[in-house]
N, C-alpha and C positions, 0 to 999 in steps of 0.2 A: 291496414295501417302501413304507413310509409316510414322506412328507416334510412337515414342518410349517413350513418356513422362510418361506413366503409366506402362512401361515394368519392369519386374523383372528378375534378374539373377536366374536361377535354377541350372545351373552348369557352371563351368569355369575350363579349364585346359590349360596349356601352354607346347608346345613341341618346339623343334628346328629342322629346316629342312635346310640341306646344299645343295650344288650343286653337283649332282651326277657326272656330266661330269668333275668336278674339283677334284674328289676323296674325297669330303667332305662327312660327314655322317649325320645321324639324331639322335637326342636324345629325348627319350620318357619319359614323367613324369608318375609316378605311382599313384600320388594323385592329387585330384582337389585343386584348390585355394579357400580358404575361403574368398570370396568377402565380405561377410556381417560382417566380423570382424571390418571393418572400413567404416562408411557411406560415408565419403569423397572419399575414394578410389573407392567405388562402383559407385559413381556419376561421377568421373573422367573417369573411364573405360567405363561407359555407353556413355559418351560424345565422347570419343575417337573412340569407335566402331560404334556408331549409327548415330552421327550427320551428317556424309557425305551422308547418305542415305535419309535424310529429303528432299534433293533437287534432288534425283534420280527419273526421270520421266519414264524412260524406264523399263518395266517389261519383264522379260525373262521366258523361260521354259527350263528345261533339255530336251535334245534329244540325239539320237544316229544315226549315218548315216545308220545303218541297220534297223531303225524304231523299235527297240526293246529297250524300256526304261531301262530295268534291265541291259542292257549292258553298260549303263552309270554308272560308278563306284560311283561317288558322289551321284547320285540319289539313287542308290541301297543301299548304306550305310545309307543315310538319311531315306529312307523308313523303313529300319530295325530298326533304332532307334525310329522313330515316332511310329512304331507299337509295341514297347516294346520287340522286338525280340533280341536286343543287348544292353548291358549296355553302359552308356555314355562313360566311359573310354575306353572300347574296340572299340566303334565307333570312338572315337577321334584318336586312334592309327591307325585305318584303313585309316582314312583321311590323317594323316601325312605321312604314308608309301606310299600311292598312290601319294601324291603331290611330294614326293621325286623322285618317278619313272619317273614323267614327267618333272622334273627339269633338263633338259639336255642342254639347251642353255648355252654356256660358260659365257654369260654376266648376267645371273640371279643371284641375290645376295642371300646369305643365310640369315636366319632371324628367329625370333620367330613366332610360329604359335599358335594363340589363338583360341580355339574352345569353344563356349558357347551355352547353351540352354536357351531360353528366354520364359517367359510367358507374355501374355497381349500385344503382338505386334499388333498395329492396322493397318490394310491394307484395304484401300478402304471402311472404315466405319465399319469394323468388327474386333473383337479381335481374335487372333490366337496364337498358340505356334509357335516358330521359332527356327532355328539353325543359328548361326553366325560363319563364318570362316574368320579369319582376319590374315594378315601377315604383320609384321613390318620388313623392310629391311634397312632403313636409320636411322642413329643415328646422334645426334647433341650435341654440347657442350653447357652447360648451366651454367651461373653464379648464385651463391647463396649468398645473402647478409644476414648476421645475426648479432645479438647483442652480444657484449662482455661487460665486466664490464667497460672497458675503452672507449667504443664506438662501432662503426660498423666495421665489418670485412667482407671479401669476400673470397669465395672459388668457386670451379667449379665441375661439373659433366661432365666427358669427353664424355661418350657414353650414352646419355639419349635419350628418345623417346619424340618427340613433339606430344602432344595429339591432336593437331589441324591438323596433317598431317598423315592420315591413308594411307599407301601405297597400300594395296590391301584388298578387303573384299567382302564377299557375304553373303546375308541373304536369307535363304530358309524358306518360310512361309508354314506352314502345312495346305495347302488348295489345292484342285484340284490335288490330287496325281496322278490320272490316266492320267492327261494331262501334267505332268512334273512339278507340283508345280508352285507357283508364286515366282520368284527369282529376287532379285535386286543385282546388281554387281557394284563394284567400283574398278578402277585400275588407279593409277597415273603414271604408267610407260609409257615412250615413247620409240620408237625404235623397232627393229626387235624382241627383246625378249619379248615384251609386250603381244603377242598373247597367250602365254602359259597359262596364268591364265584363261582367258575367253574361249579360244578355246580348248586347250589341256587338262587342268585340269577339268574345269567345263562342257564344251561342251554345250553352251547355244545358243538359238536362240530367237528372239523377239516373245513375245506372240502375237497372232493374233485373239483374241476373240472380242466380240462386244465392250468392253471397249477400247481395243487397236485400233480397226477399227475406232471408233468414234473419239478418241483423235487424231489419225494420220491424218484422212481426214480433221479435223478442223485445225490442225497444218499446213498441206501442203497448204490448201486453204488460210490461213492467210499469209503464206510466199509468196504465189503466188501473192496475192493482193499487199503486201507491197514491194516486190522485183522484180517481173517479168512483171506484166501486163502493167506498164507504159513504158516498152521498145517498145511496139507496139502501145498502145493507149495513147492518150493525156488525162491524168486524173489528177485532182488536189486532194489535201488531203481530201476534203469533199466527193468527189466521191468514194475514197477508203474506207472511213469510212462507207459510205452508203452500199457498197458491203459487208463489214464485218458485219454491223448490220443486213442486210438481211439474211446472212448466220446464224448468231446467232439466229435470230428469227425462222429460219427454224428448227434448231436443238432443240430449246426449245419447239416448238409447235408440232413437229412431233414425232411419236413413231417409225417410220421406215425410214431409209435412202433409197431413190431410186435415182440412179444416173441420169436418164433422167429427173426426176422431179426436182431434185436439179439444174441441168444445165439450165432448162427452167425457174424455178421460181426465182432462185438466180442470176445466171450469165446473162442469157438472150441473150446476143449477140452471134451468132453462131461462129464468129471468136474467141471470147474470150473463148468460150467453147472448141474449138479445141486447143487453146494455153494451157488451163488448163489441158486437157487430156495429152498433151505432157509433161507438167511439172510433172504431177502425175506419168506418166510412168517412167520418170527419177528417181523419188524417189523410186518406186517399184524396179527398177533395182539396184540402188545403195545400198539400205538397205535390199534387198531380202525380201521385205514385200509386198505381193500382196494385192490390195484392192478388196473388193467384191462389186458388183453392187448394192446389196441389203443387209441390215443387220439391226437388231434392235438397235436403238439409246440408248446408255448407259447414263442415266441422270448424274451419278457421273462424267463421263468424260467431259460432257458438262459444268458442274459446275466448274471443274478444269480448263478448257480452258478459261472460261469466263473472268477471271482476266487478261489474256494476250491479249484480244481483246481490242485494244485502240480505244476509240470513242471521243477523245478530239482534238480540233483544238487549237494549241498554237500559238497565234499571238504576235510576239515580246515578250516583258516581261509585256505587259499590260493586255492581255485578254486570258482567256481560254473559249472555247465554247464547251459544251458537246452536242454531236449530238446523239439522241436516235432513230431518224426515220424521215420519210417524207423529203427526200432530196430536194423536190421541194419548200419547205418553206425556203430554204437557198440560197441566191443569191449572187454571187461573182462579183465584178466589179473593175474598176480602176478610181480614181479621178485624172484627169489631173491637176487641179488647185493645189491640195495638193501634187501631185506626189506620191500617196500612193494607195495600194490596200484596198478594203473594203469588208465586208460582210453585206448583208441586211437580217434581220430575220423577218419572218411573224408569228404572233401569235394572239390568241383570248383573252387569259386571262393572267394576271400577278399575281403571288402569292407573 
């Protein structure tokens, strides 16, 4: 997860990129924007650029189909800047010119291109330098109400930017350079023109290290239990919670994930294991993200996923039962006299 609360702007410049296929052009700025001239402006820009990434869970890396990273233009330009081989303004112009070259779909909108350099971006618990590349394509009308001597008056701004709606953005974190950096991407565009940002301009693919392997297998298993397993097996909510708790205990107590061990200790039932393998294979194929049979479990990924593992039985609006383990101490039944379901809980001590 990425945190920007302590981040600082080091550089900011704004260019304009048109649509090449529509014979539009690009406009390059020669000077940076002095963000720090106004503290409120700096805070608003930081919110506009970075807030969408606070919920971005997928981490990518740059790649190139020829497996030569330096052939990926954005990676190459970023590496030059991070290494101090190219000044920020020259780097930003290279990015703008390259984006213009790949802006060939007729439906791609022209817009402002903001390029920033950031300090103190926190990624997975560590502070790093980062580059942000953001594009605004959609403008909105805003009303402005202000005071006059005789009372209140109203005016408007016809083509303004909504700071809560970033159209496109990418944050390149200066870590693991040789593997293609850690990269987060946002794109609000739908339709056939959407692929140009992530695929044509950036050329990204999902990171597949221990952190990603851990998070993905936990995510896929959680979805399997919540969405798939009861299509074949008759399971109530308490049984599903038990399966999730067993998997969470596995990831918290083990240092290494072993597929056969996980299938035996957590899932147990051979038919359910087979069903999970098929479910996992579909994920691998759909997202082009292969799972390894063995990998080191990344504790930060386990911590991140823990909050999404629900272990609460919600019974009408009267009771919530938090189930932390020992499924055999929870018994479900039906009272014919009352015409209602019930749970019976066994325990030794009451706090």
